[in-house]
ZADO-1210 file (C-alpha; in nm, 4 decimals, padded with zeros to 6 digits):
<atoms>
<atom x="06.1290" y="-01.0950" z="-14.9556" code="MET" pos="1"/>
<atom x="06.0149" y="-01.3718" z="-14.7106" code="THR" pos="2"/>
<atom x="06.1448" y="-01.1760" z="-14.4074" code="LYS" pos="3"/>
<atom x="05.9509" y="-00.8682" z="-14.5091" code="LYS" pos="4"/>
<atom x="05.6272" y="-01.0749" z="-14.5401" code="ARG" pos="5"/>
<atom x="05.6871" y="-01.2347" z="-14.2034" code="LEU" pos="6"/>
<atom x="05.7465" y="-00.8898" z="-14.0429" code="LEU" pos="7"/>
<atom x="05.4295" y="-00.7516" z="-14.2011" code="VAL" pos="8"/>
<atom x="05.2340" y="-01.0538" z="-14.0758" code="LEU" pos="9"/>
<atom x="05.3677" y="-01.0170" z="-13.7224" code="VAL" pos="10"/>
<atom x="05.2851" y="-00.6471" z="-13.7150" code="VAL" pos="11"/>
<atom x="04.9352" y="-00.7067" z="-13.8463" code="LEU" pos="12"/>
<atom x="04.8650" y="-00.9884" z="-13.5971" code="MET" pos="13"/>
<atom x="04.9972" y="-00.7727" z="-13.3089" code="THR" pos="14"/>
<atom x="04.7631" y="-00.4928" z="-13.4195" code="ALA" pos="15"/>
<atom x="04.4574" y="-00.7244" z="-13.4399" code="VAL" pos="16"/>
<atom x="04.5235" y="-00.8882" z="-13.1082" code="LEU" pos="17"/>
<atom x="04.5890" y="-00.5561" z="-12.9332" code="THR" pos="18"/>
<atom x="04.2619" y="-00.4089" z="-13.0734" code="THR" pos="19"/>
<atom x="04.0619" y="-00.7231" z="-12.9725" code="ALA" pos="20"/>
<atom x="04.2057" y="-00.7147" z="-12.6192" code="ALA" pos="21"/>
<atom x="04.1256" y="-00.3443" z="-12.5774" code="ALA" pos="22"/>
<atom x="03.7578" y="-00.3861" z="-12.6821" code="THR" pos="23"/>
<atom x="03.5372" y="-00.4266" z="-12.3766" code="PRO" pos="24"/>
<atom x="03.2885" y="-00.7159" z="-12.3768" code="PRO" pos="25"/>
<atom x="02.9299" y="-00.6349" z="-12.4454" code="ILE" pos="26"/>
<atom x="02.7130" y="-00.7268" z="-12.1429" code="PRO" pos="27"/>
<atom x="02.4201" y="-00.9597" z="-12.1872" code="GLY" pos="28"/>
<atom x="02.0862" y="-00.9620" z="-12.0183" code="GLU" pos="29"/>
<atom x="02.0347" y="-01.2185" z="-11.7336" code="VAL" pos="30"/>
<atom x="01.6875" y="-01.3643" z="-11.7823" code="LEU" pos="31"/>
<atom x="01.6755" y="-01.5940" z="-11.4790" code="GLN" pos="32"/>
<atom x="01.9086" y="-01.7243" z="-11.2146" code="SER" pos="33"/>
<atom x="01.8843" y="-02.0092" z="-10.9630" code="ILE" pos="34"/>
<atom x="02.0579" y="-02.0778" z="-10.6290" code="ASN" pos="35"/>
<atom x="02.2833" y="-02.3808" z="-10.6545" code="LEU" pos="36"/>
<atom x="02.3310" y="-02.6332" z="-10.3761" code="PRO" pos="37"/>
<atom x="02.7125" y="-02.6047" z="-10.4077" code="PHE" pos="38"/>
<atom x="02.9779" y="-02.3302" z="-10.4321" code="SER" pos="39"/>
<atom x="03.2421" y="-02.4423" z="-10.6841" code="THR" pos="40"/>
<atom x="03.0885" y="-02.5555" z="-11.0148" code="PRO" pos="41"/>
<atom x="03.3481" y="-02.6547" z="-11.2694" code="MET" pos="42"/>
<atom x="03.1594" y="-02.8158" z="-11.5588" code="GLY" pos="43"/>
<atom x="02.8191" y="-02.7829" z="-11.7304" code="LEU" pos="44"/>
<atom x="02.6428" y="-03.0141" z="-11.9713" code="ALA" pos="45"/>
<atom x="02.2964" y="-03.0306" z="-12.1261" code="TRP" pos="46"/>
<atom x="02.1396" y="-03.3691" z="-12.2111" code="ASP" pos="47"/>
<atom x="01.8188" y="-03.2370" z="-12.3758" code="GLY" pos="48"/>
<atom x="01.6162" y="-03.2502" z="-12.0565" code="GLU" pos="49"/>
<atom x="01.8392" y="-03.1193" z="-11.7766" code="ALA" pos="50"/>
<atom x="02.1638" y="-02.9457" z="-11.6909" code="PHE" pos="51"/>
<atom x="02.4379" y="-03.1554" z="-11.5331" code="TRP" pos="52"/>
<atom x="02.6860" y="-02.9640" z="-11.3199" code="VAL" pos="53"/>
<atom x="03.0031" y="-03.1019" z="-11.1687" code="ALA" pos="54"/>
<atom x="03.1188" y="-02.9545" z="-10.8316" code="ASP" pos="55"/>
<atom x="03.4905" y="-02.9256" z="-10.7627" code="TYR" pos="56"/>
<atom x="03.4807" y="-02.9398" z="-10.3821" code="ASP" pos="57"/>
<atom x="03.2443" y="-03.2343" z="-10.3353" code="THR" pos="58"/>
<atom x="03.3470" y="-03.4190" z="-10.6543" code="ALA" pos="59"/>
<atom x="02.9754" y="-03.4760" z="-10.7173" code="ALA" pos="60"/>
<atom x="02.7508" y="-03.4450" z="-11.0273" code="LEU" pos="61"/>
<atom x="02.4251" y="-03.2541" z="-10.9854" code="TYR" pos="62"/>
<atom x="02.1192" y="-03.2694" z="-11.2149" code="ARG" pos="63"/>
<atom x="01.9495" y="-02.9389" z="-11.2452" code="ILE" pos="64"/>
<atom x="01.6025" y="-02.9201" z="-11.4059" code="SER" pos="65"/>
<atom x="01.5330" y="-02.6073" z="-11.6027" code="PRO" pos="66"/>
<atom x="01.1803" y="-02.5968" z="-11.4774" code="SER" pos="67"/>
</atoms>
């Protein structure tokens, strides 16, 4: 009985994962974009006033004001 339940679970999980992978993402609307002073951002944080972005190449931390 346990092997049958495990087999059913595996088949159902495979079906769910296959369906989720085949569904294309829904595109969003870009409201605004800015040019960054670096080319390889690797982290993003918000402190309540500004965005902080880490750059991989320069190993620097940049403060980006939303205004």
